[in-house]
Residue, then its C-alpha position, 0 to 999 in steps of 0.5 A: m333718286s340717288i346721286e349715282s342714278l342721277l349722274l348715270s341718267i345724265a350720262m345716258a342722255t348725253a350718249a343718246g343726244l350724240v348718237g341721235c344726231f348721226a342717226l338722223m344724218r344716216r337716215m336711221s330715225l326709225a331704226a332707233d325704235a326698231l333696234s330697241h326691240v331687239a333687246l327683248p329676247g336678251i331680256g327674256v334670257a337674262l331673266a330666265l338665267g337670273i342675271s341683270p336684264m341690262f346685260g342680256a339686253a346689251a349682249m343681244l343688241f351688240f349681236g343684233a348690230l353686228l348682224v345688221w352690219s354683216v347682212e347689210g354689207k353682203s346683201g346691199v339692202g339699206t340699214e333700216a330694211v335690215i333692222g326692220v326684219l331683225f326687229s320683227v323676229a326679235l319682237a316675236v321671240g321676245s314676246m314668247t320669252t318675257s311675260g307679265e310684269e317683266l314684259i311691262e318693265a321691259l317695254f316701258g322701263g320703271a325697273p327697281a334701283l340699279t345694282v352696283p354692277e349695272m351702275l359700273f357697266g352704265f358709266a363705262a358704256a356711256a363713257a365709251v359711246i361719248a368718247v367714240i362719237i366725239t373723236q370720230r365725229h369728223r370721220l362719220v361726217v365725211s363718210l356720210v358725205s362721200s364714202d369714196v372721199a373718206r376712203m381716200a382720206g384713209v378712213n375704213v368706212r366699213r369698220l367705222n359703220l360697225l363701230y357706229l352701229e355698236m355705239f348705237a346699240l350700246t346707247i339703246a341698252l343704256g336707256l332701257r331701264y329708264l325708258g324701256v324698249l318702246l320709248m328709248g328710241a324716242l330719246v335718241i331721235i327727238p332731241a337730235a331732230t330738235a337740235k337740227r332745227l335750232a342749230g346751224n353747224l355740227t358742233a352746235v347741233l351736237t351740243t344742243a341735242v345733248a342739252l335737250s336730252i339731259a333737260a328732258t331726262l332730268g325734267g321727266t324724272g323730277l316730274a315723275n317723282r312728284l307725280h308718282q309716275q313712271s319717268g319714261p313717258l314723261i321724259v318723252i313728252i318733255a322731249a316732244a314738247f321741246f320739238l314742238l316749241s322749236f317751230l315757234r322759231p322764225 
């Protein structure tokens, strides 16, 4: 792995750790896995047009997050329910537009080396996610505790929800080339769940989640290179091992 790919994987893992903490707080632990499947139609269309699957996935995920936000606001149905419906439709459409080896890469990652445009997009996207979560973390917490209190404090809760959903979607897009559609949700949720068990305040939870996410990503990637295996499953296994080890703490 080149130094650029290594740095990008660290940036992706950092974004996943930060976003995952708030996904748990918002009770979206299953939404990460479901929303990642929304990328499938975008990947299929991108491959048909001969462009990078990452860009197709990102575009579809952005649209999916906007659709979830719009429907949730008008219907009063919970976020996970809306994402569940969107997931089912996207999976059906994606299975028809992607097939063979392309489908395997989309589901489990392991695509060829990233191109320069993909690298630039990845770094820019990761920087955007990290910046938004860090600068908006207190507003996100207040809006979760009480939307009325947040509004009284001058927070546009609905706009903040949209911003978070788009950062959530962008994080999923970042990891698709490494872990694939089926496994990226695990990197968002497992380190955050582990950090919640180990840390006692927001800053510590965010820091621990990021550290665990990076450790799992680097450890899984290094082990995959030694064993000549795909990195995605190994990254998730290491992250799950950290979670199980957290139960040894009194």
